[in-house]
PyMOL Python script that loads the backbone (N, CA, C, O; Angstrom):
from pymol import cmd

cmd.read_pdbstr("""\
ATOM      1  N   UNK A   1     143.934  90.899  90.500  1.00  0.00           N
ATOM      2  CA  UNK A   1     142.429  90.547  90.234  1.00  0.00           C
ATOM      3  C   UNK A   1     141.905  90.470  92.044  1.00  0.00           C
ATOM      4  O   UNK A   1     142.763  90.430  92.926  1.00  0.00           O
ATOM      5  N   UNK A   2     140.548  90.459  92.334  1.00  0.00           N
ATOM      6  CA  UNK A   2     140.166  90.167  93.166  1.00  0.00           C
ATOM      7  C   UNK A   2     139.307  89.123  94.157  1.00  0.00           C
ATOM      8  O   UNK A   2     138.148  88.981  93.767  1.00  0.00           O
ATOM      9  N   UNK A   3     139.559  88.563  95.048  1.00  0.00           N
ATOM     10  CA  UNK A   3     138.485  87.360  95.252  1.00  0.00           C
ATOM     11  C   UNK A   3     136.749  87.926  95.415  1.00  0.00           C
ATOM     12  O   UNK A   3     136.400  88.665  96.336  1.00  0.00           O
ATOM     13  N   UNK A   4     135.972  87.507  94.533  1.00  0.00           N
ATOM     14  CA  UNK A   4     134.884  87.701  94.504  1.00  0.00           C
ATOM     15  C   UNK A   4     133.830  87.694  95.874  1.00  0.00           C
ATOM     16  O   UNK A   4     132.702  88.180  95.803  1.00  0.00           O
ATOM     17  N   UNK A   5     134.294  87.160  96.940  1.00  0.00           N
ATOM     18  CA  UNK A   5     133.595  86.466  98.412  1.00  0.00           C
ATOM     19  C   UNK A   5     134.437  87.657  99.356  1.00  0.00           C
ATOM     20  O   UNK A   5     133.690  88.366 100.029  1.00  0.00           O
ATOM     21  N   UNK A   6     135.768  87.911  99.456  1.00  0.00           N
ATOM     22  CA  UNK A   6     136.168  88.828 100.765  1.00  0.00           C
ATOM     23  C   UNK A   6     136.832  89.569  99.750  1.00  0.00           C
ATOM     24  O   UNK A   6     137.365  90.509 100.339  1.00  0.00           O
ATOM     25  N   UNK A   7     137.089  89.644  98.497  1.00  0.00           N
ATOM     26  CA  UNK A   7     137.778  91.091  98.183  1.00  0.00           C
ATOM     27  C   UNK A   7     138.909  90.991  98.133  1.00  0.00           C
ATOM     28  O   UNK A   7     139.471  91.858  97.464  1.00  0.00           O
ATOM     29  N   UNK A   8     139.701  90.029  98.727  1.00  0.00           N
ATOM     30  CA  UNK A   8     141.457  90.152  99.035  1.00  0.00           C
ATOM     31  C   UNK A   8     141.815  89.909  97.726  1.00  0.00           C
ATOM     32  O   UNK A   8     141.137  89.429  96.818  1.00  0.00           O
ATOM     33  N   UNK A   9     143.079  90.336  97.731  1.00  0.00           N
ATOM     34  CA  UNK A   9     144.060  90.131  96.110  1.00  0.00           C
ATOM     35  C   UNK A   9     143.813  88.715  96.143  1.00  0.00           C
ATOM     36  O   UNK A   9     143.501  88.128  97.179  1.00  0.00           O
ATOM     37  N   UNK A  10     144.005  87.926  94.554  1.00  0.00           N
ATOM     38  CA  UNK A  10     144.062  86.717  94.443  1.00  0.00           C
ATOM     39  C   UNK A  10     145.499  86.333  94.246  1.00  0.00           C
ATOM     40  O   UNK A  10     146.129  86.944  93.382  1.00  0.00           O
ATOM     41  N   UNK A  11     146.099  85.386  94.950  1.00  0.00           N
ATOM     42  CA  UNK A  11     147.887  85.196  94.810  1.00  0.00           C
ATOM     43  C   UNK A  11     147.142  83.988  93.207  1.00  0.00           C
ATOM     44  O   UNK A  11     146.067  83.387  93.183  1.00  0.00           O
ATOM     45  N   UNK A  12     148.377  84.048  91.973  1.00  0.00           N
ATOM     46  CA  UNK A  12     147.781  83.536  91.133  1.00  0.00           C
ATOM     47  C   UNK A  12     148.486  82.175  91.249  1.00  0.00           C
ATOM     48  O   UNK A  12     148.178  81.248  90.501  1.00  0.00           O
ATOM     49  N   UNK A  13     149.857  82.013  92.612  1.00  0.00           N
ATOM     50  CA  UNK A  13     149.846  80.799  92.703  1.00  0.00           C
ATOM     51  C   UNK A  13     149.108  79.936  93.452  1.00  0.00           C
ATOM     52  O   UNK A  13     149.647  78.840  93.610  1.00  0.00           O
ATOM     53  N   UNK A  14     147.913  80.100  94.026  1.00  0.00           N
ATOM     54  CA  UNK A  14     147.421  79.561  95.468  1.00  0.00           C
ATOM     55  C   UNK A  14     146.104  80.073  95.192  1.00  0.00           C
ATOM     56  O   UNK A  14     145.320  80.098  96.142  1.00  0.00           O
ATOM     57  N   UNK A  15     145.609  80.598  93.767  1.00  0.00           N
ATOM     58  CA  UNK A  15     144.195  80.630  93.712  1.00  0.00           C
ATOM     59  C   UNK A  15     143.313  79.282  93.496  1.00  0.00           C
ATOM     60  O   UNK A  15     143.747  78.238  93.007  1.00  0.00           O
ATOM     61  N   UNK A  16     142.493  79.423  93.781  1.00  0.00           N
ATOM     62  CA  UNK A  16     140.749  78.341  93.935  1.00  0.00           C
ATOM     63  C   UNK A  16     140.634  78.672  92.796  1.00  0.00           C
ATOM     64  O   UNK A  16     140.972  79.769  92.351  1.00  0.00           O
ATOM     65  N   UNK A  17     139.854  77.243  91.813  1.00  0.00           N
ATOM     66  CA  UNK A  17     138.955  77.939  91.057  1.00  0.00           C
ATOM     67  C   UNK A  17     137.727  77.209  91.091  1.00  0.00           C
ATOM     68  O   UNK A  17     138.037  76.049  90.821  1.00  0.00           O
ATOM     69  N   UNK A  18     136.528  77.279  91.276  1.00  0.00           N
ATOM     70  CA  UNK A  18     135.487  77.155  91.697  1.00  0.00           C
ATOM     71  C   UNK A  18     134.998  76.732  90.775  1.00  0.00           C
ATOM     72  O   UNK A  18     135.190  77.248  89.674  1.00  0.00           O
ATOM     73  N   UNK A  19     133.915  75.253  91.009  1.00  0.00           N
ATOM     74  CA  UNK A  19     132.739  74.529  89.658  1.00  0.00           C
ATOM     75  C   UNK A  19     132.246  75.760  88.449  1.00  0.00           C
ATOM     76  O   UNK A  19     131.871  75.506  87.305  1.00  0.00           O
ATOM     77  N   UNK A  20     132.367  77.065  89.044  1.00  0.00           N
ATOM     78  CA  UNK A  20     131.491  77.687  88.364  1.00  0.00           C
ATOM     79  C   UNK A  20     132.964  78.581  87.561  1.00  0.00           C
ATOM     80  O   UNK A  20     133.065  79.783  87.317  1.00  0.00           O
ATOM     81  N   UNK A  21     133.821  77.617  87.340  1.00  0.00           N
ATOM     82  CA  UNK A  21     135.142  78.754  86.629  1.00  0.00           C
ATOM     83  C   UNK A  21     135.450  79.613  87.113  1.00  0.00           C
ATOM     84  O   UNK A  21     136.225  80.169  86.335  1.00  0.00           O
ATOM     85  N   UNK A  22     135.299  80.529  88.540  1.00  0.00           N
ATOM     86  CA  UNK A  22     135.577  81.303  88.738  1.00  0.00           C
ATOM     87  C   UNK A  22     136.842  81.580  90.205  1.00  0.00           C
ATOM     88  O   UNK A  22     136.610  81.288  91.378  1.00  0.00           O
ATOM     89  N   UNK A  23     137.794  82.039  89.811  1.00  0.00           N
ATOM     90  CA  UNK A  23     139.060  82.161  90.859  1.00  0.00           C
ATOM     91  C   UNK A  23     138.438  82.996  92.172  1.00  0.00           C
ATOM     92  O   UNK A  23     137.903  84.098  92.293  1.00  0.00           O
ATOM     93  N   UNK A  24     138.720  82.099  92.932  1.00  0.00           N
ATOM     94  CA  UNK A  24     138.929  82.712  94.725  1.00  0.00           C
ATOM     95  C   UNK A  24     140.620  82.797  95.150  1.00  0.00           C
ATOM     96  O   UNK A  24     141.597  82.510  94.458  1.00  0.00           O
ATOM     97  N   UNK A  25     140.560  83.228  96.349  1.00  0.00           N
ATOM     98  CA  UNK A  25     141.921  83.372  96.695  1.00  0.00           C
ATOM     99  C   UNK A  25     142.293  82.107  97.818  1.00  0.00           C
ATOM    100  O   UNK A  25     143.469  81.935  98.137  1.00  0.00           O
ATOM    101  N   UNK A  26     141.241  81.271  98.367  1.00  0.00           N
ATOM    102  CA  UNK A  26     141.055  80.073  99.121  1.00  0.00           C
ATOM    103  C   UNK A  26     140.628  79.317  99.116  1.00  0.00           C
ATOM    104  O   UNK A  26     139.755  79.488  98.266  1.00  0.00           O
ATOM    105  N   UNK A  27     140.499  78.044  99.625  1.00  0.00           N
ATOM    106  CA  UNK A  27     139.049  77.207  99.028  1.00  0.00           C
ATOM    107  C   UNK A  27     138.541  77.423  99.695  1.00  0.00           C
ATOM    108  O   UNK A  27     137.509  76.828  99.384  1.00  0.00           O
ATOM    109  N   UNK A  28     138.306  77.990 100.757  1.00  0.00           N
ATOM    110  CA  UNK A  28     136.998  78.704 102.066  1.00  0.00           C
ATOM    111  C   UNK A  28     136.377  79.097 101.345  1.00  0.00           C
ATOM    112  O   UNK A  28     135.226  78.672 101.235  1.00  0.00           O
ATOM    113  N   UNK A  29     136.905  80.160 100.473  1.00  0.00           N
ATOM    114  CA  UNK A  29     136.135  81.120  99.665  1.00  0.00           C
ATOM    115  C   UNK A  29     135.473  80.429  98.535  1.00  0.00           C
ATOM    116  O   UNK A  29     134.286  80.734  98.417  1.00  0.00           O
ATOM    117  N   UNK A  30     135.956  79.525  97.619  1.00  0.00           N
ATOM    118  CA  UNK A  30     135.626  79.013  96.422  1.00  0.00           C
ATOM    119  C   UNK A  30     134.494  78.008  97.447  1.00  0.00           C
ATOM    120  O   UNK A  30     133.387  77.762  96.970  1.00  0.00           O
ATOM    121  N   UNK A  31     134.851  77.470  98.841  1.00  0.00           N
ATOM    122  CA  UNK A  31     133.088  76.635  98.808  1.00  0.00           C
ATOM    123  C   UNK A  31     132.142  77.403  99.256  1.00  0.00           C
ATOM    124  O   UNK A  31     131.064  76.857  99.491  1.00  0.00           O
ATOM    125  N   UNK A  32     132.269  78.772  99.481  1.00  0.00           N
ATOM    126  CA  UNK A  32     131.479  79.970  99.862  1.00  0.00           C
ATOM    127  C   UNK A  32     130.532  80.444  98.461  1.00  0.00           C
ATOM    128  O   UNK A  32     129.662  81.304  98.327  1.00  0.00           O
ATOM    129  N   UNK A  33     131.010  79.671  97.713  1.00  0.00           N
ATOM    130  CA  UNK A  33     130.483  80.303  96.277  1.00  0.00           C
ATOM    131  C   UNK A  33     128.987  80.889  96.650  1.00  0.00           C
ATOM    132  O   UNK A  33     128.226  80.305  97.421  1.00  0.00           O
ATOM    133  N   UNK A  34     128.668  82.179  95.959  1.00  0.00           N
ATOM    134  CA  UNK A  34     127.141  82.347  96.092  1.00  0.00           C
ATOM    135  C   UNK A  34     126.372  81.582  94.931  1.00  0.00           C
ATOM    136  O   UNK A  34     126.621  81.448  93.733  1.00  0.00           O
ATOM    137  N   UNK A  35     125.116  81.034  95.922  1.00  0.00           N
ATOM    138  CA  UNK A  35     124.245  80.786  95.169  1.00  0.00           C
ATOM    139  C   UNK A  35     123.423  81.581  94.881  1.00  0.00           C
ATOM    140  O   UNK A  35     123.728  82.694  95.309  1.00  0.00           O
ATOM    141  N   UNK A  36     122.118  81.548  94.130  1.00  0.00           N
ATOM    142  CA  UNK A  36     120.859  81.868  93.930  1.00  0.00           C
ATOM    143  C   UNK A  36     120.480  82.546  94.999  1.00  0.00           C
ATOM    144  O   UNK A  36     120.181  81.945  96.031  1.00  0.00           O
ATOM    145  N   UNK A  37     120.444  83.711  94.921  1.00  0.00           N
ATOM    146  CA  UNK A  37     119.699  84.469  96.676  1.00  0.00           C
ATOM    147  C   UNK A  37     118.708  84.236  96.716  1.00  0.00           C
ATOM    148  O   UNK A  37     118.321  84.119  97.878  1.00  0.00           O
ATOM    149  N   UNK A  38     117.510  83.983  95.538  1.00  0.00           N
ATOM    150  CA  UNK A  38     115.968  83.498  95.795  1.00  0.00           C
ATOM    151  C   UNK A  38     116.022  82.009  96.435  1.00  0.00           C
ATOM    152  O   UNK A  38     114.966  81.654  96.958  1.00  0.00           O
ATOM    153  N   UNK A  39     116.904  81.250  96.464  1.00  0.00           N
ATOM    154  CA  UNK A  39     116.543  79.658  96.651  1.00  0.00           C
ATOM    155  C   UNK A  39     117.060  79.620  97.883  1.00  0.00           C
ATOM    156  O   UNK A  39     116.471  78.768  98.549  1.00  0.00           O
ATOM    157  N   UNK A  40     118.201  80.362  98.691  1.00  0.00           N
ATOM    158  CA  UNK A  40     119.025  80.177  99.906  1.00  0.00           C
ATOM    159  C   UNK A  40     118.359  81.606 101.119  1.00  0.00           C
ATOM    160  O   UNK A  40     118.680  81.730 102.301  1.00  0.00           O
ATOM    161  N   UNK A  41     117.589  82.324 100.487  1.00  0.00           N
ATOM    162  CA  UNK A  41     116.681  83.381 101.467  1.00  0.00           C
ATOM    163  C   UNK A  41     116.003  82.905 102.670  1.00  0.00           C
ATOM    164  O   UNK A  41     116.226  81.734 102.976  1.00  0.00           O
ATOM    165  N   UNK A  42     115.378  83.447 103.258  1.00  0.00           N
ATOM    166  CA  UNK A  42     115.047  82.700 104.465  1.00  0.00           C
ATOM    167  C   UNK A  42     114.161  83.817 104.741  1.00  0.00           C
ATOM    168  O   UNK A  42     114.726  84.864 105.059  1.00  0.00           O
ATOM    169  N   UNK A  43     112.374  83.817 104.664  1.00  0.00           N
ATOM    170  CA  UNK A  43     111.832  84.907 104.616  1.00  0.00           C
ATOM    171  C   UNK A  43     111.804  85.756 106.585  1.00  0.00           C
ATOM    172  O   UNK A  43     111.363  85.241 107.613  1.00  0.00           O
ATOM    173  N   UNK A  44     112.408  87.033 106.407  1.00  0.00           N
ATOM    174  CA  UNK A  44     111.471  87.607 107.281  1.00  0.00           C
ATOM    175  C   UNK A  44     110.127  86.875 108.351  1.00  0.00           C
ATOM    176  O   UNK A  44     110.381  86.574 109.518  1.00  0.00           O
ATOM    177  N   UNK A  45     109.278  86.747 107.984  1.00  0.00           N
ATOM    178  CA  UNK A  45     108.169  86.516 108.645  1.00  0.00           C
ATOM    179  C   UNK A  45     108.860  85.031 109.309  1.00  0.00           C
ATOM    180  O   UNK A  45     108.776  84.879 110.528  1.00  0.00           O
ATOM    181  N   UNK A  46     109.467  84.068 108.554  1.00  0.00           N
ATOM    182  CA  UNK A  46     109.782  82.683 108.769  1.00  0.00           C
ATOM    183  C   UNK A  46     110.794  83.139 110.326  1.00  0.00           C
ATOM    184  O   UNK A  46     110.613  82.537 111.385  1.00  0.00           O
ATOM    185  N   UNK A  47     111.560  83.985 110.216  1.00  0.00           N
ATOM    186  CA  UNK A  47     112.648  83.885 111.348  1.00  0.00           C
ATOM    187  C   UNK A  47     111.659  84.939 112.188  1.00  0.00           C
ATOM    188  O   UNK A  47     111.577  84.369 113.275  1.00  0.00           O
ATOM    189  N   UNK A  48     110.988  85.967 112.273  1.00  0.00           N
ATOM    190  CA  UNK A  48     110.010  86.016 113.453  1.00  0.00           C
ATOM    191  C   UNK A  48     109.277  85.242 114.084  1.00  0.00           C
ATOM    192  O   UNK A  48     109.192  85.133 115.308  1.00  0.00           O
ATOM    193  N   UNK A  49     108.438  84.389 112.871  1.00  0.00           N
ATOM    194  CA  UNK A  49     107.593  83.169 113.434  1.00  0.00           C
ATOM    195  C   UNK A  49     108.873  81.961 114.518  1.00  0.00           C
ATOM    196  O   UNK A  49     108.631  81.193 115.450  1.00  0.00           O
ATOM    197  N   UNK A  50     109.902  82.240 113.964  1.00  0.00           N
ATOM    198  CA  UNK A  50     111.089  81.415 115.021  1.00  0.00           C
ATOM    199  C   UNK A  50     111.167  81.905 116.220  1.00  0.00           C
ATOM    200  O   UNK A  50     110.596  81.325 117.143  1.00  0.00           O
ATOM    201  N   UNK A  51     112.027  83.285 116.469  1.00  0.00           N
ATOM    202  CA  UNK A  51     112.076  84.284 117.027  1.00  0.00           C
ATOM    203  C   UNK A  51     110.874  84.093 118.477  1.00  0.00           C
ATOM    204  O   UNK A  51     111.175  84.069 119.671  1.00  0.00           O
ATOM    205  N   UNK A  52     109.769  84.001 117.981  1.00  0.00           N
ATOM    206  CA  UNK A  52     108.252  84.129 118.841  1.00  0.00           C
ATOM    207  C   UNK A  52     108.029  83.219 119.771  1.00  0.00           C
ATOM    208  O   UNK A  52     107.730  83.212 120.965  1.00  0.00           O
ATOM    209  N   UNK A  53     108.378  81.993 118.430  1.00  0.00           N
ATOM    210  CA  UNK A  53     108.012  80.317 119.152  1.00  0.00           C
ATOM    211  C   UNK A  53     109.297  80.213 120.114  1.00  0.00           C
ATOM    212  O   UNK A  53     108.903  79.464 121.008  1.00  0.00           O
ATOM    213  N   UNK A  54     110.226  80.462 120.316  1.00  0.00           N
ATOM    214  CA  UNK A  54     111.805  80.244 121.176  1.00  0.00           C
ATOM    215  C   UNK A  54     110.903  81.035 121.882  1.00  0.00           C
ATOM    216  O   UNK A  54     110.312  80.375 122.736  1.00  0.00           O
ATOM    217  N   UNK A  55     110.543  82.349 121.831  1.00  0.00           N
ATOM    218  CA  UNK A  55     110.394  83.357 123.680  1.00  0.00           C
ATOM    219  C   UNK A  55     108.920  82.822 124.253  1.00  0.00           C
ATOM    220  O   UNK A  55     108.327  83.265 125.236  1.00  0.00           O
ATOM    221  N   UNK A  56     108.615  82.051 123.617  1.00  0.00           N
ATOM    222  CA  UNK A  56     107.069  81.353 124.355  1.00  0.00           C
ATOM    223  C   UNK A  56     107.207  80.097 124.968  1.00  0.00           C
ATOM    224  O   UNK A  56     106.381  79.658 125.769  1.00  0.00           O
ATOM    225  N   UNK A  57     108.352  79.428 124.573  1.00  0.00           N
ATOM    226  CA  UNK A  57     108.882  78.433 125.070  1.00  0.00           C
ATOM    227  C   UNK A  57     109.905  78.863 126.509  1.00  0.00           C
ATOM    228  O   UNK A  57     110.068  78.115 127.474  1.00  0.00           O
ATOM    229  N   UNK A  58     110.426  80.045 126.372  1.00  0.00           N
ATOM    230  CA  UNK A  58     111.292  80.529 127.329  1.00  0.00           C
ATOM    231  C   UNK A  58     110.721  80.915 128.687  1.00  0.00           C
ATOM    232  O   UNK A  58     111.102  80.697 129.837  1.00  0.00           O
ATOM    233  N   UNK A  59     109.607  81.604 128.134  1.00  0.00           N
ATOM    234  CA  UNK A  59     108.608  82.346 129.388  1.00  0.00           C
ATOM    235  C   UNK A  59     108.464  81.757 130.155  1.00  0.00           C
ATOM    236  O   UNK A  59     108.602  82.514 131.116  1.00  0.00           O
ATOM    237  N   UNK A  60     108.185  80.504 130.635  1.00  0.00           N
ATOM    238  CA  UNK A  60     108.384  79.369 131.764  1.00  0.00           C
ATOM    239  C   UNK A  60     109.277  80.066 132.522  1.00  0.00           C
ATOM    240  O   UNK A  60     108.954  80.567 133.599  1.00  0.00           O
ATOM    241  N   UNK A  61     110.532  80.156 131.990  1.00  0.00           N
ATOM    242  CA  UNK A  61     111.531  79.625 132.860  1.00  0.00           C
ATOM    243  C   UNK A  61     112.246  80.762 133.312  1.00  0.00           C
ATOM    244  O   UNK A  61     113.189  80.696 134.101  1.00  0.00           O
ATOM    245  N   UNK A  62     111.729  81.971 132.735  1.00  0.00           N
ATOM    246  CA  UNK A  62     111.908  83.157 133.338  1.00  0.00           C
ATOM    247  C   UNK A  62     110.935  84.257 134.014  1.00  0.00           C
ATOM    248  O   UNK A  62     111.293  85.333 134.493  1.00  0.00           O
ATOM    249  N   UNK A  63     109.355  83.635 133.927  1.00  0.00           N
ATOM    250  CA  UNK A  63     109.047  84.090 135.254  1.00  0.00           C
ATOM    251  C   UNK A  63     109.159  83.217 136.336  1.00  0.00           C
ATOM    252  O   UNK A  63     108.996  83.793 137.412  1.00  0.00           O
ATOM    253  N   UNK A  64     109.415  81.841 136.425  1.00  0.00           N
ATOM    254  CA  UNK A  64     109.434  80.529 137.503  1.00  0.00           C
ATOM    255  C   UNK A  64     111.327  81.799 138.201  1.00  0.00           C
ATOM    256  O   UNK A  64     111.817  81.947 139.321  1.00  0.00           O
ATOM    257  N   UNK A  65     111.621  82.216 137.176  1.00  0.00           N
ATOM    258  CA  UNK A  65     113.744  82.612 138.035  1.00  0.00           C
ATOM    259  C   UNK A  65     113.072  83.662 138.837  1.00  0.00           C
ATOM    260  O   UNK A  65     113.203  83.702 140.061  1.00  0.00           O
ATOM    261  N   UNK A  66     112.169  84.729 138.002  1.00  0.00           N
ATOM    262  CA  UNK A  66     111.777  86.218 138.565  1.00  0.00           C
ATOM    263  C   UNK A  66     111.052  85.883 139.959  1.00  0.00           C
ATOM    264  O   UNK A  66     111.166  86.590 140.960  1.00  0.00           O
ATOM    265  N   UNK A  67     110.216  84.588 139.877  1.00  0.00           N
ATOM    266  CA  UNK A  67     109.627  84.536 141.327  1.00  0.00           C
ATOM    267  C   UNK A  67     110.905  84.239 142.849  1.00  0.00           C
ATOM    268  O   UNK A  67     111.087  84.874 143.887  1.00  0.00           O
ATOM    269  N   UNK A  68     111.351  83.374 142.458  1.00  0.00           N
ATOM    270  CA  UNK A  68     111.975  83.297 143.328  1.00  0.00           C
ATOM    271  C   UNK A  68     113.189  84.552 143.889  1.00  0.00           C
ATOM    272  O   UNK A  68     113.134  85.392 142.991  1.00  0.00           O
ATOM    273  N   UNK A  69     113.813  84.847 144.516  1.00  0.00           N
ATOM    274  CA  UNK A  69     114.764  85.356 144.556  1.00  0.00           C
ATOM    275  C   UNK A  69     116.142  85.213 144.417  1.00  0.00           C
ATOM    276  O   UNK A  69     116.625  84.113 144.147  1.00  0.00           O
ATOM    277  N   UNK A  70     117.018  86.482 144.616  1.00  0.00           N
ATOM    278  CA  UNK A  70     118.100  86.024 143.733  1.00  0.00           C
ATOM    279  C   UNK A  70     118.785  84.887 144.839  1.00  0.00           C
ATOM    280  O   UNK A  70     118.475  84.949 146.028  1.00  0.00           O
ATOM    281  N   UNK A  71     119.502  84.110 144.459  1.00  0.00           N
ATOM    282  CA  UNK A  71     120.294  83.273 145.653  1.00  0.00           C
ATOM    283  C   UNK A  71     119.853  82.442 146.248  1.00  0.00           C
ATOM    284  O   UNK A  71     120.466  81.947 147.193  1.00  0.00           O
ATOM    285  N   UNK A  72     118.416  81.960 145.801  1.00  0.00           N
ATOM    286  CA  UNK A  72     117.873  80.637 145.845  1.00  0.00           C
ATOM    287  C   UNK A  72     118.405  79.659 145.296  1.00  0.00           C
ATOM    288  O   UNK A  72     119.076  79.790 144.272  1.00  0.00           O
ATOM    289  N   UNK A  73     118.166  78.322 145.977  1.00  0.00           N
ATOM    290  CA  UNK A  73     118.251  77.069 145.427  1.00  0.00           C
ATOM    291  C   UNK A  73     117.494  76.546 144.423  1.00  0.00           C
ATOM    292  O   UNK A  73     117.656  75.370 144.098  1.00  0.00           O
ATOM    293  N   UNK A  74     116.538  77.370 143.780  1.00  0.00           N
ATOM    294  CA  UNK A  74     115.541  76.731 142.881  1.00  0.00           C
ATOM    295  C   UNK A  74     116.179  77.147 141.661  1.00  0.00           C
ATOM    296  O   UNK A  74     116.984  78.074 141.570  1.00  0.00           O
ATOM    297  N   UNK A  75     115.684  76.241 140.520  1.00  0.00           N
ATOM    298  CA  UNK A  75     116.277  76.064 139.310  1.00  0.00           C
ATOM    299  C   UNK A  75     116.152  77.207 138.412  1.00  0.00           C
ATOM    300  O   UNK A  75     115.022  77.684 138.516  1.00  0.00           O
ATOM    301  N   UNK A  76     116.922  77.865 137.522  1.00  0.00           N
ATOM    302  CA  UNK A  76     116.082  79.377 137.017  1.00  0.00           C
ATOM    303  C   UNK A  76     117.013  78.937 135.952  1.00  0.00           C
ATOM    304  O   UNK A  76     117.359  77.756 135.907  1.00  0.00           O
ATOM    305  N   UNK A  77     117.536  79.992 134.904  1.00  0.00           N
ATOM    306  CA  UNK A  77     118.431  80.213 134.121  1.00  0.00           C
ATOM    307  C   UNK A  77     119.738  81.008 134.433  1.00  0.00           C
ATOM    308  O   UNK A  77     119.886  82.135 134.907  1.00  0.00           O
ATOM    309  N   UNK A  78     120.861  79.838 133.918  1.00  0.00           N
ATOM    310  CA  UNK A  78     121.931  80.044 133.844  1.00  0.00           C
ATOM    311  C   UNK A  78     122.492  79.387 135.295  1.00  0.00           C
ATOM    312  O   UNK A  78     123.691  79.434 135.570  1.00  0.00           O
TER     313      UNK A  78
END
""", "prot")
cmd.dss("prot")
cmd.show_as("cartoon", "prot")
cmd.util.cbc("prot")
cmd.orient("prot")
């Protein structure tokens, strides 16, 4: 029998049973039991929006760092 999460062989002596009565190779895999995909899935639009918002917050720091010559004492990224 193979673990439904990681596909490794389940040792009957060390198997874990989940709340859904499925058997897993370890406690970690049992805790990672798959949920309904529609309830845990994040939309691509939400991820794209978050990415753009982060880039917009980072842009002033990048511009400030690009305006200063390398090795200067001005604060920048890094």
